[in-house]
N, C-alpha and C positions, 0 to 999 in steps of 0.2 A: 693555235694561239697566235696573236699578232706578233710580227717579227720583232725580235730584240737585237737584230744585227747591228744596230747603231750603238749598242752597248755590249760588246762581245765579252768583256772580262770584268769580273767583280772588283778587281784591283786597279781598274783603269783610273786615270787621273780624275779626281772628283770635280776639279774645276772645269775640265773638258765636258763632263756630263752636265754640269750646271749651265755651261755656255750653250750646249745643244738644247737644253730645256728652254732657255730664254729665247733662242731662235725659233723654236717650235711655238712658244707663246705668242710671238709677234705674228707668225703665220696664221695661227688660230684666230687672233683678233681681226686680221684681214678677212679671213673666211666668214667670220661672224658679221662683220660690216657688210659683206656681200650677200648676207642672208643665206649662208650655206652651213647650217649647224651640223648636219650629218657629216659633211666633209671635215668640219672642224673637229668633231668627235673622233673620226678615223685618224686624223693627224695627231690628236692628243694621245690616242692609244698606241700608235706606232712608235716603236723604239723606246717604250717605257723601260726605265732602268731596273729591271726585275731582279737581277742578281746582286745588286749593291745592297749593303746593309746600312749605308749612310742615310740617316734620317733627313738630313738637309736635302739630299737628292730626291728622296721619296716624297717629302712634303712639297718641294717645288713642282714635281711632276703631278702630284695630286691637285694642286691649285690649277694647273693647266687643264687637267681632265675635268675637274669640277666646273670650271668656267664653260667648257664646251657642253658638258652634260646638262647644265642648268639652262642652256639655250634651246634645248630640244623641246618643242611644243607638241609635235605629233609623233608619239612613240611608235604607232603602227607604221607610219611612213618611214621612220628611221630604220625599222627592221626590214622594210622592203629594199633598202639600198645598203644595209650594213652586211658585210660578208661574214659568214660563220667563223672565220679565223679570228675575229675580234670578240667572240662571245665569252670565252673563258676569262680573258683579261678584263673585259667589261664587268663581269660578275665580281671579280676581285675588287674593282674600284667601287662597285655598288655597296659591298660590305664595308669598305672603308668609309664611304659616305654615311652609311647607317650608323657607324660607330661614333660619328661626330655629335649626334644628338640634336643637331640643328634642324628645326622643324621643316623649313622649305627644302633643305637638302634631303632629308629623310623621305618626305612626300614624293619628291622626284625619283629618288632611288627605288622606292617601293613600286611606283608606276612602271618604271623600266624593268625592275626585277620580275614583276608579274608577267610582262610580255616576253621577257627573255626566257623565263622558265617554260612558258608555253612553246616558244620557238625552239629552244635548245634542249629542253628536257631536264630531268633531275641530275643527269650526269654532269652537266655544267656546274651545278652547285657543288657536287661532290668533288669534282676536279679542283675547283677553286679553293675549297676548304682543305683538301688533302695535300695540296702542293705547298710545302713549307719552304722550298728553295727559292721559288720565284715569288717574292712578296712585294706588295705595294704599300 
């Protein structure tokens, strides 16, 4: 799973987490302007605040991941350069995206889900659904 070292403790100062998410958002916008959507997605997935239960943090990070995910045009090319360590966390965010009910988001999530399942197998789905501690 992508490293959550940037968010080591669930009780960490929530303002510090939000500040890091805002910094990550600015970096992602820069990468997207440079036409590097896969790098933007990697950056969005890194350091996701998985152990926090604070919905404000989860929502702020979802917005960042969503922005990067929606910029992906070539899903096959994405998986050629996306490391397997990101697969499980990406699957969690795909399910969050599907839960929105937003048509463009769901379409993109389903395209990525199909390729991710081909690449990572059914275990990726099971791990993302069974893990109730690290939530997005």
